[in-house]
C-alpha positions in Angstrom: -17.0 12.5 17.0 -15.0 9.4 18.2 -16.0 6.1 16.5 -14.1 3.0 15.4 -13.5 1.4 12.0 -13.0 -2.3 11.4 -10.7 -3.0 8.4 -8.9 -5.9 6.8 -5.3 -4.8 6.5 -4.1 -4.8 2.9 -1.2 -2.4 3.2 1.4 -1.9 5.9 4.1 -0.1 4.0 7.1 2.0 4.9 6.4 5.7 5.1 9.2 8.0 6.4 9.9 6.8 10.0 6.6 4.9 10.3 4.1 3.1 8.2 1.2 3.6 5.9 -1.6 1.2 6.9 -4.7 0.8 4.8 -7.5 -1.7 4.2 -11.2 -2.2 3.3 -13.8 -1.7 5.9 -15.5 -4.9 7.2 -19.2 -4.5 8.1 -21.3 -7.6 8.9 -19.0 -9.8 6.9 -19.0 -7.5 3.8 -16.2 -5.4 2.5 -16.9 -1.7 2.2 -14.9 1.5 1.6 -11.1 1.8 1.8 -9.9 3.3 5.1 -6.4 4.7 5.7 -5.8 5.6 9.4 -3.5 8.6 9.6 -1.7 10.6 12.3 -1.6 14.4 12.8 1.9 14.6 11.5 2.4 16.6 8.3 3.3 13.3 6.4 0.5 11.4 8.3 2.5 8.2 8.9 1.7 5.8 11.8 4.4 5.1 14.3 5.2 1.7 15.9 3.7 2.7 19.3 0.5 4.0 17.6 -0.2 1.0 15.5 0.8 -2.0 17.7 -1.6 -4.2 19.5 -1.8 -4.4 23.3 0.3 -7.5 23.3 3.1 -5.6 21.4 2.5 -7.3 18.0 2.5 -5.4 14.8 -0.5 -5.5 12.4 0.0 -8.0 9.6 -1.5 -8.2 6.1 -5.0 -9.9 6.2 -5.5 -9.1 9.9 -8.9 -7.7 10.7 -8.3 -4.7 13.0 -10.6 -2.5 15.1 -9.2 1.1 15.1 -10.4 4.0 17.2 -11.0 7.1 15.1 -11.5 10.8 15.6 -12.9 11.8 12.2 -12.4 11.7 8.4 -9.6 13.9 7.1 -9.6 13.5 3.3 -6.6 15.1 1.5 -6.9 15.6 -2.2 -7.0 12.2 -3.9 -6.5 10.5 -0.5 -10.3 10.5 0.3 -9.9 7.4 2.4 -8.0 9.1 5.3 -9.4 9.0 8.9 -7.5 10.4 11.9 -7.1 7.7 14.5 -7.6 8.3 18.2 -5.4 7.4 21.1 -5.8 3.8 22.3 -4.6 0.4 21.2 -5.6 -1.1 17.8 -7.2 -4.5 18.3 -6.9 -7.6 16.2 -10.3 -9.1 16.0 -9.7 -11.8 13.3 -8.0 -12.7 10.1 -9.3 -13.4 6.6 -8.0 -16.3 4.5 -6.5 -16.4 1.0 -9.8 -17.6 -0.4 -11.5 -14.4 0.8 -9.4 -12.1 -1.3 -11.4 -12.5 -4.6 -14.3 -10.8 -2.9 -12.1 -7.7 -2.3 -10.4 -7.4 -5.7 -11.2 -4.4 -7.8 -11.1 -4.0 -11.6 -10.2 -0.5 -12.6 -9.5 0.1 -16.3 -6.1 1.5 -15.5 -4.1 2.2 -12.4 -5.1 5.9 -12.4 -3.2 6.9 -15.5 -0.7 5.6 -18.1 2.0 7.5 -19.9 4.2 9.0 -17.2 7.1 7.1 -15.6 9.9 7.7 -13.1 13.5 7.0 -14.1 13.3 3.3 -13.1 9.6 2.7 -13.2 6.9 2.2 -15.8 3.5 4.0 -15.7 4.2 4.8 -12.1 4.1 8.6 -12.0 1.1 10.9 -11.6 1.3 14.7 -11.8 -0.1 16.8 -9.0 -2.5 18.4 -11.4 -4.0 15.1 -12.4 -4.0 13.8 -8.8 -6.1 16.8 -7.8 -8.8 15.5 -10.0 -8.7 11.9 -8.7 -11.1 10.6 -6.0 -9.3 7.6 -4.6 -5.7 6.4 -3.9 -5.9 2.7 -3.3 -6.8 -0.5 -5.2 -6.4 -4.2 -4.7 -5.7 -6.0 -8.0 -5.0 -9.6 -8.9 -4.3 -12.4 -9.0 -1.3 -11.6 -11.1 1.9 -13.1 -12.4 4.7 -10.6 -11.6 8.5 -10.5 -11.6 10.2 -8.9 -8.6 13.3 -7.0 -9.6 16.1 -6.6 -7.1 18.4 -3.9 -8.3 20.6 -1.0 -7.3 19.1 2.4 -8.2 20.0 6.0 -7.9 23.7 5.9 -8.8 23.2 8.4 -11.5 21.8 10.8 -8.9 24.6 10.2 -6.4 22.8 8.0 -3.9 22.8 4.3 -4.9 20.5 2.0 -2.9 19.2 -1.5 -3.5 15.5 -1.6 -4.0 12.8 -4.0 -5.1 10.2 -3.5 -7.8 7.1 -5.3 -9.0 7.1 -5.6 -12.8 3.7 -6.8 -14.2 1.0 -6.2 -16.8 -2.6 -5.2 -16.0 -5.3 -4.9 -18.6 -2.6 -5.2 -21.3 -0.5 -2.3 -20.0 3.0 -2.6 -18.5 3.7 -1.4 -15.0 6.7 -1.3 -12.8 6.1 0.0 -9.2 8.5 0.3 -6.2 7.6 -2.1 -3.4 7.5 -0.6 0.0 6.2 -3.6 2.0 8.9 -4.4 4.7 8.2 -8.1 4.6 8.9 -8.3 0.9 11.9 -6.0 1.3 13.4 -8.2 4.0 13.1 -11.3 1.9 14.2 -10.0 -1.5 16.9 -7.7 -0.3 18.5 -10.8 1.2 18.8 -12.2 -2.3 21.2 -11.3 -5.0 20.3 -8.6 -7.6 18.1 -10.3 -10.2 14.6 -11.1 -11.4 12.3 -13.4 -9.4 9.0 -14.5 -10.9 6.0 -14.8 -8.6 2.7 -16.6 -9.6 -0.8 -15.9 -8.3 -0.2 -12.9 -6.1 -2.2 -9.8 -5.3 -1.0 -6.2 -5.3 -2.3 -3.4 -3.1 -1.3 -0.3 -5.1 -1.3 3.1 -3.6 -0.9 6.7 -4.7 0.8 8.3 -1.7 2.4 11.7 -0.9 4.3 13.6 -3.6 7.9 12.6 -4.0 9.4 15.6 -5.7 7.0 18.5 -4.9 4.7 18.1 -7.9 4.5 14.4 -8.8 3.3 11.3 -7.1 5.0 7.9 -7.4 2.8 4.8 -7.3 3.9 2.1 -4.8 2.8 -1.5 -4.2 2.4 -4.1 -1.4 2.7 -7.8 -2.5 0.2 -10.2 -1.0 1.1 -13.9 -1.4 -0.5 -17.0 0.0 2.6 -18.7 1.5 4.9 -15.7 1.8 7.9 -15.6 -0.5 
């Protein structure tokens, strides 16, 4: 059943020892369904060797990528999953900042409001609710957000510096952990604090459960000039 999918990359986030890559399908200049290429590993992450181009480069946000696939493998709310086949991923183009408005979505809420993790806001979804959902990815924006650089986890015995996107969407407050390595590298080099950003987009995702029965929403920040 081998085939290929051409996507514009909108997420390239940390996931265990690899990445979670996802984007919207590109068909004859139009943007279609979300596609998340996944591996056969239990946690489905994509390794460096599996995702890199033939020239050794790593996929970047806004790259248009051709990916060989084996077949669709939906998993609960992650209906976008497709198992990728052996072979190099190929960069076939790149979209511009001006192209993003055509891809933006406008959900009423980011799946659900009312449940939060210890450091987040409206960033937690129960497994029971997730089982009733039919998607796990959105691109929203443009937004004005504040990036928070802070040390978390000390009360649980494992303190680490993390970055978060704090923003409002359709009047509701949200605070999501940011798992995009590019944003992490930039902001973790700064002092702990709050850093406002204007006119950025967020790719928000509902990934694997983080404590056995709950899901924690995560975000990739997309900015025009970097950070």
